[in-house]
Phi, psi and omega in degrees: 000138180290138177275359185272115182298332181290340182264006179285142180299130174080003181301310180296312183302312185297315183293318183288326177294337180266005178073031185249028182301327176288316188294324189282351179254014177101159182282192175057048186306298181296313182303315185287323177298322183292319183293320177298317183296317183298319178297316176297324179287331179293326179271007169107009183292126184238162182308325183281353179284168179241123188255131168256120186254104194268129182063045188290342176062229180271025178068044178296324167276322182304321178301339176256330182283323177300316176289341176287315184276153173296149182310136178086002188258004178246135173233145181223142173231156175196158173304329182243115178288332182297323180287331174292323178289328177294322175294325182291321179289323191256334194250349186264127179302319180224090183302337183294343184276351176230114178288124181304333179301337182273009174253110194239135175282126181204091180272354185247011180050047175253351175056049183292135177082350176291128188283162178285001182284351186301131178248333177228146176222156178213137173230099183254124183065026181269301191291331177303339182266357191224147171308149187303337174303333179292322177298318178297319172305313182299307181308309186289323181291322179294347176298336180289349181268093190297334182264001185292123181267314186212136174238121183256133177216160182234147175216163169263140181245149168255148185289330180201171187295323185287321177291332183296337180292343183242163175297142184241128175275119181284169185296333181263008173100352176288137175264122182248168186216162179271336184242003174211159177286148353290137187266152167241160182222173176261141184299324178300320178292325177299307183302311181295315178301317175294323183293316185281355176259359173099027180232154170244129184242144177236128171284126181259133179271088176221138179285122183240154179306136179069012171085014178297153178248132182269131167243145183243113182251138176237136181289143175280113184264141178291000000 
């Protein structure tokens, strides 16, 4: 049986029915959304760009990105389309700026239906909940977006391979693990996985909620 609560039957339905669509995507709702927007703008996101919000949940970032971007320039994926739609109903100041057709169920990081116009992508607090193979899938699948300039993602890190075998207390107090969520990984593994998938990654020194570490990936062009 999976130890990931997001995979439990009825998890999303129960939470959404109880009005907890914000809570199940993590705390610090407004703070985290503002951090995500600031990071994207730091790497050059402008209103005319096209953003893919991976693992977007209840649109914690979307409620800030949609008013900033030109209409039709925001796309979101999540394992649960229901949580995306809950965010659309409850969190957008002007829901008419975001066509619900741009909210896509995608548990396999295949990005079905997402157009080739995407220039920026972000997966914030997504991979700490999943085995590392999902990061590899995302990196490989994103290579089809020829206009993609930057992909931002977060992970928890362990300092070395021996330490990674045991639980690790992160700077913000969260305890992470190698075989169950929340997961930690090695920085060297992130770099290697990115390189073999056609990316160059840079670790960014910025304090993020719960001690996550931000990586900034750019596609390797021939």
